[in-house]
N, C-alpha and C positions, 0 to 999 in steps of 0.2 A: 504493499500499500504506500503510495507516494504522499509525502508531507507538503507537496507543492500545492499551493492555492492560487487560482486564477487571480490575477491583478485586474481589476475593473476600474477604469477612470470614467469620470462624467465631466464633459465640457458642456455646460449650459449656456443658453443664450437665446435671444429672439432671432438672430440671423436674418434681419430684415433690411437689406439682403445679405447673404453670405458674401464676404469680401476676401480679397487676397490676403488681408491681414488675419482673418479666421482661418483661412486655408493654411497659412504658415503655422499657426498654433496647432491645428489639427495634425499636420504632418509630423510635427515634432512630438506631440503628445502620443502619437500612434507608436513611437519608439519606446515608450515608457511603460506601456500596459499590454495585457493580452487581449483585452476587449475595451474598446472606447465607445462609450454611449454619447452621442451627440444629442443632448436634451433640448428640444425645441420648446421654448417657453411661450405661453399663451400671452402673457403680459399686455392687456389691452390698453394700459395707460401709455404706451408707446406709439399708439396709433399706426399699427403696421400697414404698409403698402401692400404686402401679400398676405393672403389668408394662412392660416396655420397649415393646411394641407398643401398649399403652394410652396411654403417655406420648407416643409419636410421634403417634398418632391425635389425642390432646387438643391437642397443640401445632399440628398441621396446622390443625385446626378453628378454633382461637383466633387464629391468624396469617394465615388465608387472605385477609382484607380488606386487609392491609398492602401486598401486592404491588401491588394496584390504586392505593392512595392514593399510594405513593412510587415507583411505576414501577420497582420493584426485583424481581428474582427471588429468591424465598425458597425455600429447600429444607429440609426437615425429614429428618434422616438419623441413625440410630443409629451409635455407634462403640464399639468396645471395646479400642482400642489406645492407645498413648501419645499424648497430645494433640499434640505436634509431628509425630509420624508421620502422624496423621490430617490435620493441616493441610497437610503436603506432599502427601498423597494427593489433596486436593481443590483444590490450588494456591492455598491461602489466602495472602494477603499480610499479613493482620492478624488477631489474636485479639482479640475484643471481650470486656471484662470489666466488669461492673457494680460499683460501690463504694457501700456504704451507710454504713460507719463506719470509724473508725481501725483497728479489729481486722481488718476486710477488707483494708485497705491493708497491714498487716504480712504477712499470709498471701500476698496477691497479689504483693507486692514480692519475696518469696522465690521464688515460682513464676516470676515474669517473669525473674528472674536465671537460673534453672535452664534455662528455655525459650530464652533468649538463647544460652546455652552450646551447647544442642543445634541451634539454627538461628538465626543472627544475622539472617537475611533475613526472617524473620516478626516483625513488630512487635506489641507488645500495646498496645491502645488502651483506656483507662479512661474510662468514662462514669459520672458521679456520678448516683446515683439521685435522682429528683425527691423533695424533701423530704417530700411526702405519702407516699411509698412506702418511705422508708428503714428503717422498723422491720419490714417484711415479710420473713419468711424461710419457705421452704416447710415446714421442720421446725416452726416455731411454729404455722403454719396447721393442719397436721396435728393438733398437740396440742390446739389450741383446738376443733377440729371433734370430736376424740375425747371431750372433755368437754362435748359439746353447745353450745358456744359459738358465737356468730354469726360467721361467717367472710365474709359478704358484702362487707365492706369490703376484703377482701384478694384475692379471686378473682372471675372473672366468674360470672354465674348459671349457666351451662352446667357450668363446673368445679366449683362448689359442689354442684350436683345429682349430678355423677358421684362426687365425694368422699363425699357422704353416703350414696348408694347402695352404694358400695365398702365403706363402714364398717357397713353394715346399719342405718343411721339413716333416719328418716323425712324426706322431702324438704319 
């Protein structure tokens, strides 16, 4: 009988839309775990452009190749519960979070402390964003696209196409 226990990581987010910054963190997180669950949050307070179903489908499409490259199981699943409750449901031993700037750290520091109080057995692991992706935020990508700006440096061609179509813009 093996003592090895599968390492499950949870990378939560709204992914509205999934950006190259998200993809960078996902690729790097896939190296750290046996199974990576990309938890797509419902979070209606963020006024998502894409429906929950559309975001799940976009993330599945964009991350399909990562499983093969890193020999890691990747699951894309929606959730609408408290993060730590969801982490327990999927047997995650770690929450993966990406950091871009000091302002991210301040928010994440507070969240990590609260999550630790809820369940000290689930660790939070921070991955610094690749410097070339540090400025990317889904909110800003949507704003740039809404004013007909070029978002090709922030998202894949497929996501760009879906965003522009969703916004009624020409591709």
